[in-house]
C-alpha positions in Angstrom: -3.6 -1.1 -16.3 -7.2 -0.2 -15.7 -8.5 0.9 -12.3 -10.6 -2.3 -11.8 -7.6 -4.5 -12.7 -5.4 -2.7 -10.1 -8.1 -3.0 -7.4 -8.5 -6.7 -8.2 -4.7 -7.2 -8.1 -4.3 -5.4 -4.8 -7.4 -7.1 -3.2 -6.0 -10.5 -4.2 -2.6 -9.7 -2.8 -4.1 -8.4 0.4 -6.1 -11.6 0.9 -3.2 -13.8 0.1 -0.6 -11.8 2.1 -2.2 -10.2 5.1 1.0 -10.2 7.1 2.8 -8.2 4.3 0.0 -5.7 4.1 0.2 -5.3 7.9 3.9 -4.7 7.7 3.4 -2.1 4.9 0.8 -0.3 7.1 3.3 -0.2 10.0 6.0 1.2 7.8 3.6 3.7 6.3 2.7 4.9 9.8 6.3 5.3 10.7 7.4 7.1 7.5 4.3 9.3 7.1 4.2 10.0 10.8 7.3 12.1 10.4 5.4 14.9 8.6 2.1 14.1 10.4 1.8 17.6 12.0 1.4 19.1 8.6 -1.5 16.8 7.6 -5.2 16.7 8.4 -6.5 13.3 9.7 -8.0 12.6 6.2 -4.7 13.4 4.5 -2.8 11.2 6.9 -5.2 8.2 6.3 -5.1 8.8 2.5 -1.3 8.8 2.6 -1.2 5.5 4.5 -3.6 3.9 2.0 -1.6 5.3 -1.0 1.7 4.0 0.5 0.2 0.5 1.1 -1.3 0.4 -2.4 2.0 1.5 -3.9 3.9 -1.2 -1.9 1.5 -3.9 -2.9 1.6 -2.8 -6.5 5.4 -2.8 -6.4 5.6 -6.3 -4.8 3.1 -7.8 -7.3 4.8 -6.2 -10.2 8.3 -7.4 -9.1 6.9 -10.9 -8.6 5.4 -11.0 -12.1 8.6 -9.9 -13.7 10.8 -12.6 -12.0 11.3 -15.7 -14.1 
């Protein structure tokens, strides 16, 4: 998949499922917060975004593979 396709997919998912994205962000804060003391603010924010993007990607990929 190309970068612009991934961005479009995640953007579409986020617009369609804002509650799911909010839940992913909450989970990311909890999980990533465990090692928070070892991260700069920028690293922490980047990790949250990466976690959310990965979660959205996984959810959309699973949904596409189901019959």
